[in-house]
N, C-alpha and C positions, 0 to 999 in steps of 0.2 A: 188701687185707688177705689174709694167707694163709688157705688153707681150714682149716688146723689151728687157728689162732687163732679164726676164725669158729665153728668147731665147739666149741671149749673154751668161748667166751663164751655160746653157745646152751646148752651143758650147765650152766653156773653159772646162767643165768637160769631154767632149768627147775627147778633145785633150789631156787632162791629162791621161785618161784612155788608149788612144792609145799609148801615150808616155811609160807608165808604162809596156805595152805589149812588147816593143821592146828594152828597155835600157838593155844593158849588166850587168851582175852581178858585174863585177870588172872592175878596170880601164885598166888592160892590154888587156882584151877582147875588151873594147871600143876602144883602140888605133889601135888594129889589125884588126878590123872590119870596114873597110872604109864606108860600106853602112850603117852600124848601127850608126856609128859616124855621118855620114852626116844626117841621118834620125833624130837622137836625136837633132842635132843642128837645124834642120828645125822646129821640134815641140817646141823646145824652143822659136824660133822666133814666131811661130804661137800663142803660149800660151801668150806670152808677149804682141803681138799685140792686141789679144782679151781682155786681162786684161786692156790694155790702152783704147780700145774702151768702154769697160764697164765703166771705170772710167769717161770718157767724157760723156757717156750717163747718168750716175747718176748726174753728175755735171749739165748737161743741164736741166734734168727733175726736179732737186731740185732748179733750179733758182740760182745757185751759179755762182761766176765769172768765166768766161772761162780762162783757164790758157794760158800763151804764149808758152808753149811747153809741150810735152807729160810728162815729169818728174814732171812738175809743177802740174799736175793733181792729183798726189798723196798728195802733199802738201796741196792743197785746200781741199781734202777729209779728211786729218788729222785735219786742222783748224776747219772743220765743224763737227769733232768728229765722222765722219763716219768710219775711221780707226784709229789705233794708229800711233804715230809718228814713233815708231820702224819699224812697218810694212811699212810705207811710205818710209822709208830710205831703207829698203830691196828692195822694189819694184822699187825705183829709181835706185838702184845698178843693179838689173835684167835688167832693160831697158838699162842701160849703156853696160852691157854685151851682150845683144841683138843686139845693134848697132855694137859693136866690130865684132860679128859673121857675122852679115848680111853684113857689109861693109869691113870686113876683114882689120881693122885699125891695123897695125902693126902685130905681130905674136900672135896667139891665144894660150892662155895656156890651153892645153887639160885637164889637170888635175884639173885645176880650173873649167872649164865648166863641166867637168863629176861630180865633187863633187857638184856643183851647182845643176845640174840636178837631181842627185841621191838623195841628202839629204836636199836641201832647197826649190826648186821650187815648188814641190807638196805640201809641208806644207805651204809655204807663200800664194801660190795661194789659197789653200783651206781656209786658214784664211781671205783672201780678200773677197772671194765669200761669206763666212759665214757672215762677217761684213756687207756687202752690202744686202745680204738677210734678215738678222736681222733688218737691218734699213729700209727695205721696208714693214715690216709688221705692 
């Protein structure tokens, strides 16, 4: 595994661990604690940005076609059988949600964001990291 991929994976794992330490137990606590909510949203952004960076790094080092946009990176990795189609779709959705949070397009659905962070993000990112790690061996 290249040192750059290893470093990016470690960065992602660190962000996930830090998010796990601060995320409130339930939705009402998440909504009431503005600082925790803001921190969770920022970690969501950082994790997805790092995942996209890792996707581009793998694409570049594997000599695959460079995508036109960030979401396209997941499709290219799925087409190359580095990740599943299902995971690619989940990561594209997470990237879309990251854009909504980062750029505040319309109103943010706090419950959707909380459920995503609490129940999906860690699992999907973990699956992505494992797929990339396994492919680098």
